[in-house]
C-alpha positions in Angstrom: -3.0 11.9 -5.6 -4.2 13.5 -8.5 -3.6 12.5 -11.7 0.1 12.4 -12.7 -0.8 14.9 -15.0 1.7 14.4 -17.7 3.8 15.4 -20.5 1.2 16.0 -23.2 3.5 15.9 -26.2 5.5 12.9 -25.0 2.5 10.9 -24.0 0.7 11.7 -27.3 3.2 9.8 -29.3 3.0 6.1 -29.7 6.6 5.7 -28.7 6.1 7.5 -25.4 2.9 5.6 -24.7 4.8 2.4 -24.9 7.5 3.6 -22.5 5.2 4.0 -19.5 3.1 1.5 -17.5 -0.5 1.1 -18.6 -2.1 2.0 -15.3 -5.9 1.4 -15.2 -8.5 4.1 -16.1 -12.0 2.8 -15.4 -14.8 3.6 -17.9 -16.6 5.6 -15.2 -13.6 7.7 -14.6 -13.0 8.4 -18.3 -16.7 9.2 -18.8 -16.6 11.7 -16.0 -13.5 13.3 -17.4 -14.9 13.6 -20.8 -18.1 15.3 -19.5 -16.0 17.7 -17.4 -13.7 18.4 -20.3 -16.7 19.9 -22.2 -18.2 21.8 -19.4 -15.5 22.5 -16.9 -15.8 22.2 -13.1 -18.2 24.3 -11.0 -16.4 26.9 -9.0 -18.0 25.5 -5.9 -15.9 22.3 -6.3 -12.6 24.2 -6.3 -10.5 24.5 -3.1 -10.9 28.0 -1.6 -7.3 28.9 -2.3 -6.8 27.1 -5.6 -3.7 28.8 -7.2 -3.9 30.5 -10.5 -0.6 28.9 -11.5 1.3 26.1 -9.9 4.7 24.8 -10.9 5.2 21.1 -10.1 8.3 20.5 -7.9 10.2 17.5 -6.6 8.6 16.2 -3.4 5.1 16.9 -4.5 2.6 14.0 -4.5 -0.5 13.7 -6.7 -2.8 13.7 -3.7 -1.3 17.0 -2.5 -1.6 18.6 -5.9 -5.2 17.4 -6.1 -5.9 19.0 -2.7 -4.6 22.4 -4.0 -7.4 22.5 -6.6 -10.3 20.4 -5.4 -12.2 20.3 -2.1 -12.4 16.6 -2.5 -9.0 15.4 -3.9 -10.2 11.9 -4.7 -12.4 13.3 -7.4 -9.4 13.5 -9.7 -11.4 12.9 -12.9 -12.7 16.4 -12.7 -9.2 17.8 -12.7 -8.1 15.4 -15.4 -11.2 16.4 -17.4 -10.3 20.1 -17.2 -7.2 19.5 -19.3 -8.3 16.3 -21.2 -7.4 17.8 -24.6 -3.8 18.4 -23.5 -3.2 15.4 -21.3 -3.3 12.0 -22.8 -1.8 10.0 -19.9 -3.4 11.0 -16.5 -0.7 9.2 -14.5 2.3 11.2 -15.4 3.1 14.6 -14.1 6.7 15.9 -13.8 8.6 18.5 -11.9 8.8 21.8 -13.9 5.4 21.5 -15.5 3.1 24.5 -14.9 -0.6 24.1 -14.2 -2.8 27.1 -15.1 -6.3 27.5 -13.6 -8.8 29.4 -15.8 -12.2 30.6 -14.7 -15.0 31.2 -17.2 -18.3 32.3 -15.7 -19.2 29.8 -12.9 -16.9 27.1 -14.3 -13.2 26.4 -14.1 -10.7 24.8 -16.4 -7.2 23.5 -15.7 -4.5 23.4 -18.4 -0.8 23.0 -18.9 1.0 26.2 -19.6 2.4 26.3 -23.2 5.9 27.1 -21.9 8.7 24.6 -22.1 10.3 23.0 -19.1 13.3 24.9 -17.8 16.6 24.3 -19.5 19.5 23.1 -17.4 23.0 23.2 -18.7 25.1 20.1 -17.8 28.7 19.2 -18.2 29.5 16.9 -21.2 29.1 13.5 -19.6 26.5 10.7 -20.0 23.6 10.9 -17.6 20.7 8.5 -17.5 17.5 8.7 -15.5 14.3 6.8 -16.4 11.3 9.1 -16.8 9.1 6.7 -14.9 11.3 7.3 -11.8 11.1 11.1 -12.0 7.3 11.4 -12.2 5.5 12.7 -9.1 4.4 9.8 -6.9 0.8 9.4 -5.9 1.5 9.0 -2.1 4.6 9.7 0.0 6.8 6.8 -1.1 8.6 6.3 2.3 5.3 5.8 4.1 4.0 2.8 2.1 7.0 1.1 0.4 7.8 -1.2 3.3 4.2 -2.5 3.2 4.4 -3.4 -0.5 7.2 -5.9 -0.1 7.9 -6.6 3.6 4.4 -7.1 5.0 1.9 -9.8 3.9 -1.2 -11.5 5.2 -1.5 -15.2 5.5 -4.3 -17.4 6.6 -4.1 -19.7 9.6 -3.4 -22.8 7.6 -0.6 -21.2 5.6 0.9 -19.8 8.8 0.8 -23.2 10.6 2.3 -25.0 7.6 5.0 -22.5 6.9 8.6 -23.9 7.0 10.5 -22.9 10.1 14.2 -22.5 10.9 15.2 -25.3 13.2 19.0 -25.0 13.6 21.9 -22.7 13.1 25.7 -23.1 13.0 27.4 -24.1 16.2 24.0 -24.5 17.9 23.6 -20.7 17.8 20.0 -19.4 18.3 20.6 -16.0 16.8 21.7 -15.7 13.2 22.9 -13.0 10.9 23.5 -12.3 7.2 26.0 -14.7 5.7 25.1 -17.5 8.1 24.0 -21.0 6.9 20.9 -22.4 8.7 18.6 -25.3 8.5 14.8 -25.4 8.1 11.9 -27.9 8.0 8.5 -27.8 6.6 7.4 -31.3 7.8 6.5 -32.4 11.3 7.0 -35.6 13.2 9.6 -38.5 13.1 10.8 -40.1 9.9 8.3 -42.9 10.2 5.3 -40.6 10.5 6.0 -37.4 8.7 3.2 -35.0 8.0 3.2 -32.0 5.6 5.0 -31.3 2.4 8.8 -31.3 2.3 10.7 -28.1 1.5 12.2 -28.9 -1.9 14.8 -27.1 -3.9 14.5 -26.5 -7.6 17.7 -27.4 -9.5 16.7 -25.2 -12.4 16.3 -22.0 -10.4 17.5 -20.6 -7.1 14.6 -20.2 -4.7 14.4 -17.1 -2.5 12.5 -17.1 0.8 11.3 -14.4 3.1 12.0 -14.9 6.8 9.3 -13.6 9.1 8.6 -13.7 12.8 5.9 -11.3 13.9 2.8 -13.2 12.9 0.2 -11.1 14.6 -3.4 -12.3 14.5 -5.9 -9.8 13.1 -9.5 -10.1 14.4 -12.6 -8.4 13.2 -13.6 -5.9 15.9 -17.3 -6.7 15.3 -17.3 -10.5 15.2 -14.0 -11.5 16.8 -13.4 -13.7 13.7 -9.7 -14.3 12.7 -9.1 -12.4 9.5 -5.5 -13.6 9.0 -2.0 -13.2 10.3 0.1 -10.1 9.6 3.7 -11.0 9.0 6.7 -8.7 8.8 9.9 -9.7 7.0 13.0 -9.8 9.2 15.3 -11.1 6.5 15.7 -13.0 3.2 17.3 -16.4 2.5 18.0 -18.7 -0.5 17.3 -22.4 -0.5 20.4 -24.5 -1.0 19.2 -28.0 -0.5 15.7 -29.5 0.2 14.9 -31.6 3.3 15.0 -35.3 3.0 15.1 -38.7 4.8 18.2 -40.8 4.6 19.0 -44.3 5.7 21.9 -44.7 8.1 24.3 -47.7 8.3 22.3 -49.3 11.1 19.2 -49.2 8.9 17.4 -46.4 10.8 16.0 -43.4 9.0 17.4 -40.0 9.8 15.7 -36.6 9.1 17.9 -34.1 7.1 16.5 -30.6 7.2 16.7 -28.2 4.3 19.7 -26.0 4.0 19.3 -22.2 3.6 21.7 -19.3 3.3 20.7 -16.0 5.0 21.4 -13.3 2.5 19.7 -10.2 4.1 18.5 -9.3 7.6 16.8 -6.3 9.2 17.2 -7.7 12.7 18.6 -10.9 14.1 17.1 -14.1 12.8 16.1 -16.6 15.4 15.4 -20.3 15.7 11.7 -20.8 15.1 11.3 -18.0 12.6 9.2 -19.0 9.6 9.7 -18.9 5.8 7.4 -17.8 3.0 7.7 -17.4 -0.7 8.5 -13.6 -1.2 5.6 -11.4 -2.3 5.8 -9.8 -5.7 6.4 -6.1 -5.7 3.2 -4.2 -6.3 2.4 -1.1 -8.3 3.2 2.2 -6.6 0.7 4.1 -8.6 -2.9 4.4 -7.4 -5.9 6.1 -9.0 -7.7 7.9 -6.2 -11.5 7.3 -6.4 -14.5 6.7 -4.3 -15.8 3.2 -4.1 -18.6 2.4 -6.5 -20.7 0.7 -3.8 -21.4 1.3 -0.2 -18.5 0.1 2.0 -18.3 0.3 5.7 -16.0 -1.3 8.3 -13.7 -0.7 11.2 -10.0 -0.1 12.0 -8.4 -3.4 13.1 -4.9 -2.2 13.9 -2.6 0.8 13.8 0.9 0.0 12.6 3.5 0.1 15.3 4.1 -1.9 18.5 1.4 -1.4 21.0 0.1 1.7 19.1 -3.6 2.4 19.5 -3.9 5.7 17.8 -2.8 6.9 14.3 -1.9 10.4 13.0 -1.6 11.7 9.5 0.6 9.7 7.2 0.4 6.6 9.4 -0.8 3.1 8.3 -4.0 1.5 9.5 -5.4 -2.0 8.9 -9.0 -2.4 7.8 -11.4 -5.3 8.4 -12.4 -5.3 4.7 -10.5 -6.5 1.7 -10.7 -7.6 -1.9 -13.6 -10.0 -1.1 -15.6 -7.0 0.0 -14.9 -4.9 -3.1 -12.0 -2.8 -1.7 -9.2 -2.0 -4.2 -6.1 0.1 -4.2 -6.9 3.7 -4.7 -10.2 3.7 -2.9 -10.6 6.8 -0.7 -12.6 6.3 2.5 -13.9 8.6 5.1 -12.9 8.1 8.8 -15.3 8.6 11.6 -14.8 9.0 15.3 -16.2 6.2 17.5 -19.3 7.1 19.4 -18.6 8.0 22.9 -20.6 8.1 26.1 -20.7 11.2 28.4 -22.6 12.1 31.5 -25.1 15.0 31.2 -24.0 17.0 34.3 -26.5 19.7 33.5 -29.2 17.2 34.5 -29.5 16.5 38.2 -30.2 12.9 37.4 -26.9 12.8 35.3 -28.0 10.3 32.6 -25.5 8.8 30.1 -25.5 10.3 26.6 -24.3 8.6 23.5 -22.6 11.1 21.2 -23.0 10.4 17.5 -20.1 9.4 15.3 -18.5 12.4 13.5 -16.4 12.5 10.4 -12.7 12.7 11.2 -10.8 12.7 7.9 -9.9 10.6 4.9 -7.6 7.7 4.1 -6.6 5.9 0.9 -6.3 2.1 0.4 -3.0 1.2 -1.2 -2.9 -2.6 -0.7 -5.6 -5.2 -0.4 -5.7 -8.9 0.7 -8.7 -11.2 0.6 -10.1 -10.0 3.9 -8.0 -7.1 5.1 -6.5 -4.0 3.6 -3.9 -1.4 4.3 -4.6 2.3 4.1 -2.7 5.6 4.5 -4.3 8.3 6.7 -4.2 11.4 4.5 -6.0 14.0 6.5 -7.6 13.9 10.0 -8.9 16.4 12.6 -8.3 14.1 15.5 -6.4 10.9 16.2 -7.6 7.7 14.6 -8.2 4.8 17.1 -8.5 1.1 16.8 -12.2 0.3 16.4 -13.1 3.6 14.6 -15.5 3.2 11.7 -14.9 4.1 8.0 -17.2 4.5 5.1 -17.7 6.1 1.7 -16.4 9.6 1.4 
């Protein structure tokens, strides 16, 4: 993703600066950019076919533009540094802007062309489009957006204690949008309840995520449970909390919570569980190499019964925020070591081939012990169990 290289004039003004999100720039990245701004980038760091001029167009991603100019696209501060004087906000680059590459001796500099964006004549009616939505995205949006709001990781305790749907209208076991259903968070009879009741807030409507596919994720090295991956199948609102009421004969009766199903991606079933919805996360990531040595393995490839991943597919890593991973980290992928038989030797001994670099991926979401990454470039399929490390 490169830097969203930006509208220099707009970002230079205080008004424009306040109009855009304040995405993080680390001191190390800024220091690198400032150094490069003074000296340029060695020609050896440029991609072999780096274009002299490039016009940013809709559908571009920052990563793809970075790869046009640099052999190692995650080293975006170099590209930012080349036009540091013009570019004040390294996260904003828009269609129509022209990037110009200048070579001086053994160094290269990248600048924005002084030409204005093309003028388009429109019919006289009001049009409104936020600039933040027209900026070039860092990664292909369709590849990762579902994982920002529909997928989450929960630990074993949270999964076990999550409220579950226990009944539907007319004793149906399959439910759809618009149906009213009933849920419980507690277990046991009225006289011996365990767990916290699912309670409604009279001041604010409570929204819940309905999930079913709670897949255990285990560390390939240790077999330790890292958490449960959940995928949302729908959304619901909490109408009434669960309670215990006394009937006329003096016995206690359990009354489950009432929910209304407001959205579904597939049929909701009895036994599906409920979670507080996750907050939508930033879709802008600063590509950079980890500051410390990080190694790990691929836990899972997204998709039912999928064991191999291709370019632009999602993989789950057995490292997370607790290990120092953060969104934007670029990691190298390595093929797993394989055994072959030396058929040129009459004794035909087994040989262990070394691990070879296979490509790169970028982390876009982290949890405590696992992370999600998008495969950006590979030479061969990525398999469950493959290793990763610093680029």
